[in-house]
ROZA-706806 format. One record per residue: x, y negated, z negated of N, C-alpha, C, CB in turn; residue in one letter. Coordinates in nm, 2 decimals, m for minus. Glycine has a CB too. Example, Ala and Ser with C-alpha at 12.3 -4.5 7.8 and 13.67 -1.06 7.14 Angstrom:
2
(rec (1.32; 0.57; m0.78); (1.23; 0.45; m0.78); (1.32; 0.33; m0.78); (1.13; 0.45; m0.90); "A"),
(rec (1.28; 0.22; m0.71); (1.37; 0.11; m0.71); (1.29; 0.00; m0.79); (1.41; 0.06; m0.57); "S"),
//
This chain:
168
(rec (0.70; 5.51; m4.65); (0.70; 5.50; m4.50); (0.66; 5.63; m4.43); (0.84; 5.45; m4.46); "X"),
(rec (0.70; 5.74; m4.49); (0.67; 5.87; m4.43); (0.52; 5.89; m4.42); (0.74; 5.99; m4.50); "X"),
(rec (0.45; 5.86; m4.54); (0.31; 5.88; m4.54); (0.24; 5.78; m4.44); (0.25; 5.85; m4.68); "X"),
(rec (0.29; 5.67; m4.42); (0.24; 5.57; m4.32); (0.25; 5.63; m4.18); (0.31; 5.44; m4.32); "X"),
(rec (0.36; 5.69; m4.14); (0.38; 5.75; m4.01); (0.28; 5.87; m4.00); (0.52; 5.80; m3.99); "X"),
(rec (0.27; 5.95; m4.10); (0.17; 6.06; m4.10); (0.03; 6.01; m4.07); (0.17; 6.15; m4.23); "X"),
(rec (m0.01; 5.90; m4.14); (m0.14; 5.85; m4.12); (m0.16; 5.80; m3.98); (m0.16; 5.73; m4.22); "X"),
(rec (m0.06; 5.74; m3.92); (m0.07; 5.69; m3.78); (m0.08; 5.81; m3.68); (0.06; 5.61; m3.74); "X"),
(rec (m0.01; 5.91; m3.71); (m0.03; 6.03; m3.62); (m0.17; 6.09; m3.63); (0.08; 6.14; m3.65); "X"),
(rec (m0.21; 6.10; m3.75); (m0.35; 6.16; m3.78); (m0.45; 6.07; m3.71); (m0.38; 6.18; m3.93); "X"),
(rec (m0.43; 5.94; m3.72); (m0.53; 5.84; m3.65); (m0.53; 5.87; m3.50); (m0.49; 5.70; m3.69); "X"),
(rec (m0.41; 5.88; m3.44); (m0.40; 5.91; m3.30); (m0.48; 6.04; m3.26); (m0.25; 5.92; m3.26); "X"),
(rec (m0.45; 6.14; m3.34); (m0.52; 6.27; m3.31); (m0.67; 6.26; m3.32); (m0.47; 6.38; m3.41); "X"),
(rec (m0.72; 6.18; m3.42); (m0.86; 6.16; m3.44); (m0.92; 6.08; m3.32); (m0.89; 6.08; m3.57); "X"),
(rec (m0.85; 6.00; m3.26); (m0.90; 5.92; m3.14); (m0.90; 6.01; m3.01); (m0.81; 5.80; m3.12); "X"),
(rec (m0.79; 6.09; m3.00); (m0.78; 6.16; m2.87); (m0.87; 6.29; m2.87); (m0.64; 6.20; m2.85); "X"),
(rec (m0.87; 6.36; m2.98); (m0.94; 6.49; m2.98); (m1.09; 6.49; m2.95); (m0.92; 6.55; m3.11); "X"),
(rec (m1.17; 6.39; m3.00); (m1.31; 6.39; m2.96); (m1.34; 6.38; m2.81); (m1.38; 6.28; m3.04); "X"),
(rec (m1.26; 6.29; m2.74); (m1.28; 6.27; m2.60); (m1.25; 6.40; m2.52); (m1.20; 6.15; m2.55); "X"),
(rec (m1.13; 6.46; m2.56); (m1.09; 6.58; m2.49); (m1.18; 6.69; m2.52); (m0.94; 6.62; m2.54); "X"),
(rec (m1.22; 6.70; m2.65); (m1.32; 6.81; m2.69); (m1.45; 6.80; m2.61); (m1.34; 6.80; m2.84); "X"),
(rec (m1.50; 6.68; m2.60); (m1.63; 6.66; m2.53); (m1.62; 6.70; m2.39); (m1.67; 6.51; m2.53); "X"),
(rec (m1.51; 6.66; m2.32); (m1.49; 6.70; m2.18); (m1.48; 6.85; m2.16); (m1.37; 6.64; m2.12); "X"),
(rec (m1.41; 6.92; m2.25); (m1.39; 7.06; m2.23); (m1.52; 7.13; m2.27); (m1.28; 7.11; m2.33); "X"),
(rec (m1.59; 7.09; m2.37); (m1.72; 7.16; m2.41); (m1.82; 7.14; m2.30); (m1.77; 7.10; m2.54); "X"),
(rec (m1.82; 7.02; m2.23); (m1.91; 7.00; m2.12); (m1.88; 7.09; m2.01); (m1.90; 6.85; m2.07); "X"),
(rec (m1.75; 7.12; m1.98); (m1.71; 7.21; m1.88); (m1.75; 7.35; m1.91); (m1.56; 7.20; m1.85); "X"),
(rec (m1.73; 7.39; m2.04); (m1.77; 7.53; m2.09); (m1.92; 7.54; m2.07); (m1.73; 7.55; m2.23); "X"),
(rec (m2.00; 7.44; m2.10); (m2.14; 7.45; m2.09); (m2.18; 7.47; m1.94); (m2.21; 7.32; m2.14); "X"),
(rec (m2.12; 7.40; m1.85); (m2.14; 7.41; m1.71); (m2.11; 7.55; m1.66); (m2.06; 7.30; m1.63); "X"),
(rec (m2.00; 7.60; m1.71); (m1.96; 7.74; m1.66); (m2.06; 7.84; m1.71); (m1.82; 7.77; m1.71); "X"),
(rec (m2.11; 7.83; m1.83); (m2.21; 7.93; m1.88); (m2.33; 7.92; m1.79); (m2.24; 7.90; m2.03); "X"),
(rec (m2.38; 7.80; m1.76); (m2.50; 7.78; m1.68); (m2.47; 7.84; m1.54); (m2.53; 7.64; m1.67); "X"),
(rec (m2.35; 7.84; m1.49); (m2.32; 7.89; m1.36); (m2.29; 8.04; m1.36); (m2.20; 7.82; m1.30); "X"),
(rec (m2.30; 8.10; m1.48); (m2.27; 8.25; m1.49); (m2.13; 8.28; m1.50); (m2.33; 8.32; m1.38); "X"),
(rec (m2.04; 8.19; m1.52); (m1.90; 8.21; m1.53); (m1.86; 8.23; m1.68); (m1.81; 8.10; m1.47); "X"),
(rec (m1.92; 8.33; m1.74); (m1.90; 8.36; m1.88); (m1.76; 8.39; m1.92); (m1.99; 8.46; m1.93); "X"),
(rec (m1.69; 8.47; m1.84); (m1.55; 8.51; m1.87); (m1.46; 8.38; m1.87); (m1.50; 8.61; m1.77); "X"),
(rec (m1.48; 8.29; m1.77); (m1.40; 8.17; m1.77); (m1.43; 8.08; m1.89); (m1.43; 8.09; m1.64); "X"),
(rec (m1.56; 8.08; m1.93); (m1.60; 8.00; m2.04); (m1.54; 8.05; m2.17); (m1.76; 8.00; m2.05); "X"),
(rec (m1.54; 8.19; m2.19); (m1.49; 8.25; m2.30); (m1.34; 8.22; m2.31); (m1.51; 8.40; m2.30); "X"),
(rec (m1.27; 8.23; m2.20); (m1.12; 8.20; m2.20); (m1.09; 8.06; m2.24); (m1.06; 8.23; m2.06); "X"),
(rec (m1.18; 7.97; m2.19); (m1.16; 7.82; m2.23); (m1.18; 7.80; m2.38); (m1.26; 7.74; m2.15); "X"),
(rec (m1.28; 7.87; m2.44); (m1.31; 7.86; m2.58); (m1.19; 7.91; m2.66); (m1.43; 7.93; m2.62); "X"),
(rec (m1.13; 8.02; m2.62); (m1.01; 8.07; m2.69); (m0.89; 7.97; m2.68); (m0.97; 8.21; m2.63); "X"),
(rec (m0.87; 7.92; m2.56); (m0.76; 7.82; m2.55); (m0.79; 7.69; m2.62); (m0.73; 7.79; m2.40); "X"),
(rec (m0.91; 7.65; m2.62); (m0.95; 7.53; m2.69); (m0.93; 7.55; m2.84); (m1.09; 7.49; m2.66); "X"),
(rec (m0.96; 7.66; m2.89); (m0.95; 7.69; m3.04); (m0.80; 7.69; m3.07); (m1.01; 7.82; m3.07); "X"),
(rec (m0.71; 7.74; m2.99); (m0.57; 7.74; m3.02); (m0.52; 7.59; m3.02); (m0.49; 7.82; m2.91); "X"),
(rec (m0.56; 7.51; m2.93); (m0.52; 7.37; m2.93); (m0.57; 7.30; m3.05); (m0.57; 7.30; m2.80); "X"),
(rec (m0.69; 7.32; m3.09); (m0.75; 7.25; m3.21); (m0.67; 7.30; m3.33); (m0.90; 7.28; m3.22); "X"),
(rec (m0.65; 7.43; m3.34); (m0.57; 7.48; m3.46); (m0.43; 7.42; m3.47); (m0.56; 7.64; m3.45); "X"),
(rec (m0.37; 7.41; m3.35); (m0.24; 7.34; m3.35); (m0.24; 7.20; m3.39); (m0.17; 7.35; m3.21); "X"),
(rec (m0.35; 7.13; m3.34); (m0.36; 6.99; m3.38); (m0.38; 6.97; m3.53); (m0.48; 6.92; m3.31); "X"),
(rec (m0.46; 7.06; m3.59); (m0.49; 7.05; m3.73); (m0.36; 7.09; m3.81); (m0.60; 7.14; m3.77); "X"),
(rec (m0.28; 7.18; m3.76); (m0.16; 7.22; m3.83); (m0.04; 7.13; m3.81); (m0.12; 7.36; m3.79); "X"),
(rec (m0.06; 7.02; m3.74); (0.06; 6.93; m3.71); (0.10; 6.84; m3.83); (0.02; 6.84; m3.60); "X"),
(rec (0.04; 6.87; m3.95); (0.08; 6.80; m4.07); (0.23; 6.81; m4.09); (0.00; 6.85; m4.19); "X"),
(rec (0.28; 6.93; m4.07); (0.43; 6.94; m4.09); (0.51; 6.88; m3.97); (0.46; 7.09; m4.10); "X"),
(rec (0.44; 6.86; m3.87); (0.49; 6.78; m3.75); (0.60; 6.84; m3.67); (0.54; 6.65; m3.80); "X"),
(rec (0.68; 6.93; m3.72); (0.78; 6.99; m3.64); (0.73; 7.13; m3.59); (0.92; 7.01; m3.72); "X"),
(rec (0.77; 7.16; m3.47); (0.74; 7.29; m3.41); (0.85; 7.33; m3.33); (0.60; 7.28; m3.32); "X"),
(rec (0.84; 7.44; m3.25); (0.94; 7.48; m3.16); (0.90; 7.45; m3.02); (0.97; 7.64; m3.17); "X"),
(rec (1.00; 7.44; m2.93); (0.97; 7.42; m2.79); (0.88; 7.53; m2.73); (1.10; 7.41; m2.71); "X"),
(rec (0.90; 7.65; m2.78); (0.82; 7.76; m2.73); (0.67; 7.73; m2.76); (0.86; 7.90; m2.79); "X"),
(rec (0.64; 7.70; m2.89); (0.50; 7.67; m2.93); (0.45; 7.54; m2.86); (0.50; 7.65; m3.08); "X"),
(rec (0.53; 7.44; m2.84); (0.49; 7.32; m2.77); (0.46; 7.36; m2.62); (0.60; 7.21; m2.77); "X"),
(rec (0.54; 7.44; m2.56); (0.51; 7.48; m2.42); (0.39; 7.57; m2.41); (0.63; 7.56; m2.36); "X"),
(rec (0.36; 7.65; m2.51); (0.24; 7.73; m2.51); (0.12; 7.64; m2.52); (0.24; 7.83; m2.62); "X"),
(rec (0.13; 7.54; m2.60); (0.02; 7.44; m2.61); (0.00; 7.37; m2.48); (0.06; 7.34; m2.73); "X"),
(rec (0.11; 7.33; m2.41); (0.09; 7.27; m2.28); (0.03; 7.36; m2.18); (0.23; 7.22; m2.23); "X"),
(rec (0.06; 7.49; m2.18); (m0.01; 7.58; m2.09); (m0.16; 7.59; m2.12); (0.06; 7.73; m2.11); "X"),
(rec (m0.19; 7.59; m2.24); (m0.34; 7.60; m2.28); (m0.40; 7.47; m2.23); (m0.36; 7.62; m2.43); "X"),
(rec (m0.34; 7.36; m2.26); (m0.40; 7.23; m2.22); (m0.42; 7.22; m2.07); (m0.31; 7.11; m2.27); "X"),
(rec (m0.31; 7.25; m2.00); (m0.32; 7.24; m1.85); (m0.42; 7.34; m1.79); (m0.18; 7.27; m1.79); "X"),
(rec (m0.43; 7.46; m1.85); (m0.53; 7.56; m1.81); (m0.67; 7.49; m1.82); (m0.52; 7.69; m1.89); "X"),
(rec (m0.70; 7.43; m1.94); (m0.83; 7.37; m1.96); (m0.86; 7.26; m1.87); (m0.84; 7.32; m2.11); "X"),
(rec (m0.76; 7.17; m1.85); (m0.78; 7.06; m1.76); (m0.80; 7.11; m1.62); (m0.66; 6.97; m1.76); "X"),
(rec (m0.73; 7.21; m1.58); (m0.74; 7.27; m1.44); (m0.88; 7.33; m1.42); (m0.63; 7.37; m1.41); "X"),
(rec (m0.93; 7.40; m1.52); (m1.06; 7.45; m1.52); (m1.17; 7.34; m1.49); (m1.10; 7.53; m1.64); "X"),
(rec (m1.15; 7.23; m1.56); (m1.24; 7.11; m1.54); (m1.24; 7.07; m1.39); (m1.19; 6.99; m1.63); "X"),
(rec (m1.13; 7.09; m1.32); (m1.12; 7.05; m1.18); (m1.13; 7.17; m1.09); (m0.99; 6.98; m1.15); "X"),
(rec (m1.20; 7.28; m1.14); (m1.23; 7.40; m1.06); (m1.11; 7.46; m1.01); (m1.32; 7.36; m0.95); "X"),
(rec (m1.00; 7.47; m1.09); (m0.87; 7.54; m1.05); (m0.82; 7.49; m0.92); (m0.90; 7.69; m1.05); "X"),
(rec (m0.82; 7.37; m0.89); (m0.77; 7.32; m0.76); (m0.62; 7.29; m0.76); (m0.85; 7.20; m0.72); "X"),
(rec (m0.56; 7.29; m0.88); (m0.42; 7.25; m0.89); (m0.33; 7.37; m0.93); (m0.40; 7.15; m1.00); "X"),
(rec (m0.21; 7.36; m0.88); (m0.11; 7.46; m0.92); (m0.04; 7.42; m1.05); (0.00; 7.48; m0.80); "X"),
(rec (m0.05; 7.51; m1.15); (0.01; 7.48; m1.28); (0.12; 7.57; m1.30); (m0.10; 7.48; m1.39); "X"),
(rec (0.24; 7.52; m1.34); (0.35; 7.61; m1.38); (0.42; 7.55; m1.50); (0.45; 7.62; m1.25); "X"),
(rec (0.44; 7.63; m1.60); (0.51; 7.59; m1.72); (0.62; 7.69; m1.75); (0.41; 7.57; m1.84); "X"),
(rec (0.74; 7.65; m1.75); (0.85; 7.75; m1.77); (0.95; 7.69; m1.87); (0.92; 7.79; m1.64); "X"),
(rec (1.00; 7.77; m1.96); (1.10; 7.73; m2.06); (1.21; 7.83; m2.06); (1.03; 7.72; m2.20); "X"),
(rec (1.33; 7.78; m2.05); (1.45; 7.86; m2.06); (1.45; 7.94; m2.19); (1.58; 7.78; m2.04); "X"),
(rec (1.48; 8.06; m2.18); (1.48; 8.15; m2.30); (1.56; 8.10; m2.42); (1.53; 8.29; m2.27); "X"),
(rec (1.68; 8.04; m2.39); (1.77; 7.99; m2.50); (1.71; 7.87; m2.57); (1.90; 7.96; m2.44); "X"),
(rec (1.60; 7.81; m2.52); (1.55; 7.69; m2.58); (1.42; 7.72; m2.67); (1.51; 7.59; m2.48); "X"),
(rec (1.38; 7.84; m2.67); (1.25; 7.87; m2.74); (1.24; 7.83; m2.88); (1.22; 8.02; m2.72); "X"),
(rec (1.35; 7.84; m2.96); (1.35; 7.82; m3.10); (1.40; 7.68; m3.13); (1.44; 7.92; m3.17); "X"),
(rec (1.42; 7.59; m3.03); (1.47; 7.45; m3.06); (1.35; 7.38; m3.13); (1.51; 7.38; m2.93); "X"),
(rec (1.38; 7.31; m3.23); (1.28; 7.23; m3.31); (1.25; 7.10; m3.23); (1.33; 7.20; m3.45); "X"),
(rec (1.12; 7.06; m3.23); (1.08; 6.94; m3.16); (0.96; 6.89; m3.24); (1.04; 6.97; m3.01); "X"),
(rec (0.94; 6.76; m3.23); (0.82; 6.70; m3.29); (0.69; 6.76; m3.22); (0.82; 6.54; m3.28); "X"),
(rec (0.59; 6.80; m3.30); (0.47; 6.85; m3.24); (0.40; 6.74; m3.16); (0.38; 6.91; m3.35); "X"),
(rec (0.33; 6.79; m3.05); (0.25; 6.70; m2.97); (0.33; 6.59; m2.90); (0.13; 6.64; m3.04); "X"),
(rec (0.46; 6.61; m2.88); (0.55; 6.51; m2.82); (0.53; 6.50; m2.67); (0.69; 6.54; m2.86); "X"),
(rec (0.51; 6.62; m2.61); (0.51; 6.63; m2.46); (0.37; 6.61; m2.41); (0.57; 6.76; m2.42); "X"),
(rec (0.27; 6.64; m2.48); (0.13; 6.65; m2.44); (0.08; 6.51; m2.37); (0.04; 6.68; m2.55); "X"),
(rec (0.12; 6.40; m2.43); (0.07; 6.27; m2.36); (0.12; 6.26; m2.22); (0.11; 6.15; m2.45); "X"),
(rec (0.24; 6.30; m2.20); (0.30; 6.29; m2.06); (0.23; 6.38; m1.96); (0.45; 6.32; m2.06); "X"),
(rec (0.20; 6.51; m2.01); (0.13; 6.60; m1.93); (m0.01; 6.56; m1.90); (0.13; 6.75; m1.99); "X"),
(rec (m0.07; 6.50; m2.01); (m0.21; 6.45; m1.99); (m0.21; 6.34; m1.89); (m0.26; 6.39; m2.13); "X"),
(rec (m0.11; 6.25; m1.89); (m0.11; 6.14; m1.79); (m0.10; 6.20; m1.65); (0.01; 6.05; m1.81); "X"),
(rec (m0.01; 6.31; m1.63); (0.00; 6.37; m1.50); (m0.13; 6.42; m1.45); (0.10; 6.48; m1.51); "X"),
(rec (m0.21; 6.49; m1.54); (m0.34; 6.55; m1.50); (m0.45; 6.44; m1.48); (m0.38; 6.65; m1.60); "X"),
(rec (m0.47; 6.36; m1.58); (m0.58; 6.27; m1.59); (m0.56; 6.15; m1.49); (m0.61; 6.22; m1.73); "X"),
(rec (m0.44; 6.09; m1.50); (m0.42; 5.97; m1.42); (m0.36; 6.00; m1.28); (m0.33; 5.88; m1.49); "X"),
(rec (m0.29; 6.11; m1.27); (m0.22; 6.14; m1.14); (m0.30; 6.23; m1.05); (m0.09; 6.20; m1.17); "X"),
(rec (m0.34; 6.35; m1.10); (m0.40; 6.45; m1.02); (m0.55; 6.43; m1.00); (m0.37; 6.58; m1.07); "X"),
(rec (m0.62; 6.37; m1.10); (m0.77; 6.37; m1.10); (m0.82; 6.30; m0.97); (m0.82; 6.30; m1.22); "X"),
(rec (m0.74; 6.22; m0.91); (m0.78; 6.15; m0.78); (m0.76; 6.23; m0.66); (m0.70; 6.02; m0.77); "X"),
(rec (m0.68; 6.34; m0.67); (m0.66; 6.43; m0.55); (m0.78; 6.52; m0.53); (m0.53; 6.51; m0.57); "X"),
(rec (m0.80; 6.55; m0.41); (m0.91; 6.65; m0.38); (m0.86; 6.79; m0.37); (m0.97; 6.61; m0.24); "X"),
(rec (m0.73; 6.81; m0.33); (m0.67; 6.94; m0.33); (m0.52; 6.93; m0.31); (m0.73; 7.02; m0.20); "X"),
(rec (m0.46; 7.04; m0.33); (m0.31; 7.05; m0.31); (m0.23; 6.98; m0.42); (m0.28; 6.98; m0.18); "X"),
(rec (m0.28; 6.96; m0.54); (m0.21; 6.90; m0.64); (m0.13; 7.00; m0.73); (m0.30; 6.82; m0.73); "X"),
(rec (m0.03; 6.96; m0.79); (0.04; 7.05; m0.88); (0.10; 6.97; m1.00); (0.16; 7.12; m0.81); "X"),
(rec (0.12; 7.04; m1.11); (0.19; 7.00; m1.23); (0.29; 7.11; m1.26); (0.10; 6.96; m1.35); "X"),
(rec (0.42; 7.08; m1.27); (0.52; 7.17; m1.31); (0.59; 7.11; m1.43); (0.62; 7.20; m1.19); "X"),
(rec (0.60; 7.19; m1.54); (0.67; 7.15; m1.66); (0.78; 7.25; m1.68); (0.58; 7.14; m1.78); "X"),
(rec (0.91; 7.20; m1.69); (1.02; 7.29; m1.70); (1.11; 7.24; m1.82); (1.10; 7.31; m1.57); "X"),
(rec (1.16; 7.34; m1.89); (1.26; 7.31; m1.99); (1.38; 7.39; m1.97); (1.20; 7.34; m2.14); "X"),
(rec (1.50; 7.32; m1.95); (1.62; 7.38; m1.92); (1.73; 7.31; m2.01); (1.66; 7.37; m1.77); "X"),
(rec (1.85; 7.38; m2.01); (1.96; 7.32; m2.08); (2.07; 7.29; m1.97); (2.02; 7.42; m2.19); "X"),
(rec (2.11; 7.17; m1.96); (2.20; 7.12; m1.86); (2.32; 7.04; m1.92); (2.13; 7.04; m1.75); "X"),
(rec (2.44; 7.09; m1.91); (2.56; 7.03; m1.97); (2.54; 6.99; m2.11); (2.59; 6.91; m1.89); "X"),
(rec (2.48; 7.09; m2.19); (2.46; 7.06; m2.33); (2.34; 6.98; m2.37); (2.58; 7.00; m2.39); "X"),
(rec (2.26; 6.93; m2.27); (2.14; 6.85; m2.30); (2.02; 6.94; m2.27); (2.14; 6.73; m2.21); "X"),
(rec (1.92; 6.92; m2.35); (1.79; 6.98; m2.33); (1.71; 6.88; m2.23); (1.70; 7.00; m2.46); "X"),
(rec (1.67; 6.94; m2.12); (1.61; 6.86; m2.02); (1.46; 6.91; m2.00); (1.69; 6.86; m1.88); "X"),
(rec (1.37; 6.82; m2.02); (1.23; 6.86; m2.00); (1.18; 6.77; m1.88); (1.14; 6.83; m2.13); "X"),
(rec (1.13; 6.84; m1.78); (1.08; 6.77; m1.66); (0.93; 6.80; m1.64); (1.16; 6.81; m1.53); "X"),
(rec (0.86; 6.69; m1.63); (0.71; 6.70; m1.60); (0.70; 6.64; m1.46); (0.62; 6.63; m1.71); "X"),
(rec (0.67; 6.73; m1.37); (0.66; 6.68; m1.23); (0.52; 6.71; m1.17); (0.76; 6.76; m1.14); "X"),
(rec (0.47; 6.61; m1.10); (0.34; 6.62; m1.03); (0.34; 6.55; m0.90); (0.22; 6.57; m1.12); "X"),
(rec (0.24; 6.58; m0.82); (0.23; 6.51; m0.69); (0.10; 6.43; m0.69); (0.23; 6.61; m0.57); "X"),
(rec (0.08; 6.36; m0.80); (m0.04; 6.28; m0.81); (m0.02; 6.15; m0.74); (m0.07; 6.25; m0.96); "X"),
(rec (m0.11; 6.06; m0.77); (m0.12; 5.93; m0.70); (m0.01; 5.83; m0.73); (m0.25; 5.87; m0.72); "X"),
(rec (0.06; 5.86; m0.84); (0.17; 5.77; m0.89); (0.11; 5.65; m0.96); (0.25; 5.72; m0.77); "X"),
(rec (0.20; 5.55; m0.99); (0.17; 5.44; m1.07); (0.22; 5.31; m1.00); (0.23; 5.44; m1.21); "X"),
(rec (0.14; 5.21; m1.01); (0.18; 5.08; m0.96); (0.28; 5.02; m1.06); (0.06; 4.98; m0.93); "X"),
(rec (0.35; 4.91; m1.02); (0.45; 4.85; m1.10); (0.40; 4.80; m1.24); (0.51; 4.73; m1.03); "X"),
(rec (0.28; 4.75; m1.24); (0.22; 4.70; m1.36); (0.20; 4.81; m1.46); (0.09; 4.62; m1.34); "X"),
(rec (0.14; 4.92; m1.41); (0.12; 5.04; m1.50); (0.25; 5.10; m1.55); (0.04; 5.14; m1.42); "X"),
(rec (0.35; 5.11; m1.46); (0.48; 5.16; m1.50); (0.54; 5.08; m1.61); (0.57; 5.17; m1.38); "X"),
(rec (0.52; 4.95; m1.61); (0.59; 4.87; m1.71); (0.50; 4.85; m1.84); (0.62; 4.74; m1.65); "X"),
(rec (0.38; 4.90; m1.84); (0.30; 4.88; m1.96); (0.24; 5.02; m2.00); (0.18; 4.79; m1.93); "X"),
(rec (0.32; 5.10; m2.07); (0.28; 5.24; m2.10); (0.15; 5.24; m2.18); (0.39; 5.31; m2.17); "X"),
(rec (0.07; 5.34; m2.17); (m0.05; 5.35; m2.24); (m0.03; 5.39; m2.39); (m0.14; 5.45; m2.17); "X"),
(rec (m0.14; 5.41; m2.45); (m0.14; 5.44; m2.60); (m0.06; 5.56; m2.63); (m0.28; 5.45; m2.65); "X"),
(rec (m0.08; 5.67; m2.56); (m0.01; 5.80; m2.59); (0.14; 5.78; m2.58); (m0.06; 5.90; m2.50); "X"),
(rec (0.19; 5.72; m2.47); (0.33; 5.70; m2.45); (0.39; 5.61; m2.55); (0.36; 5.65; m2.31); "X"),
(rec (0.32; 5.50; m2.59); (0.37; 5.41; m2.69); (0.38; 5.49; m2.82); (0.27; 5.29; m2.71); "X"),
(rec (0.29; 5.57; m2.85); (0.29; 5.65; m2.98); (0.41; 5.74; m2.98); (0.16; 5.73; m3.00); "X"),
(rec (0.44; 5.81; m2.87); (0.56; 5.90; m2.86); (0.68; 5.82; m2.89); (0.57; 5.97; m2.72); "X"),
(rec (0.69; 5.70; m2.83); (0.81; 5.62; m2.85); (0.83; 5.58; m3.00); (0.81; 5.49; m2.76); "X"),
(rec (0.72; 5.54; m3.06); (0.72; 5.51; m3.20); (0.76; 5.63; m3.29); (0.58; 5.46; m3.25); "X"),
(rec (0.71; 5.75; m3.26); (0.75; 5.86; m3.33); (0.89; 5.90; m3.32); (0.66; 5.98; m3.29); "X"),
(rec (0.95; 5.88; m3.20); (1.09; 5.91; m3.18); (1.17; 5.81; m3.25); (1.12; 5.91; m3.03); "X"),
//
């Protein structure tokens, strides 16, 4: 059963990564043509960290600190795609940095905030991700001011969210 779950996770990564990779590389190409070489170089560095983390998820467990760093890189790349029009903030309480978590657990939620929520905004958008400890519980909040979801969408989670539920 464990090998089956690993295969399902690897299948998910294989489906998501090419689309994300294409979009980011397209943005890097555009930046180079516009003479924004420093931005393009920074995007390549962050993209390489994300790809390395994806490939290393065979062991599947990571720390909240590493997961939050991955989210920062991901949000940076997505924000660059939208010409830095959004406010991005990722903060993790110091005491939670070494807490173990399934790798790539939070990314689908953050992706939904960016791609489905904020991509429709012209300006003034934000995504804030915070990790705190409250009354003994670890609380992760992903907050955005995107367009929201209608009732049908709210009750029918997409592929990424369904996969997170299965993994949990």
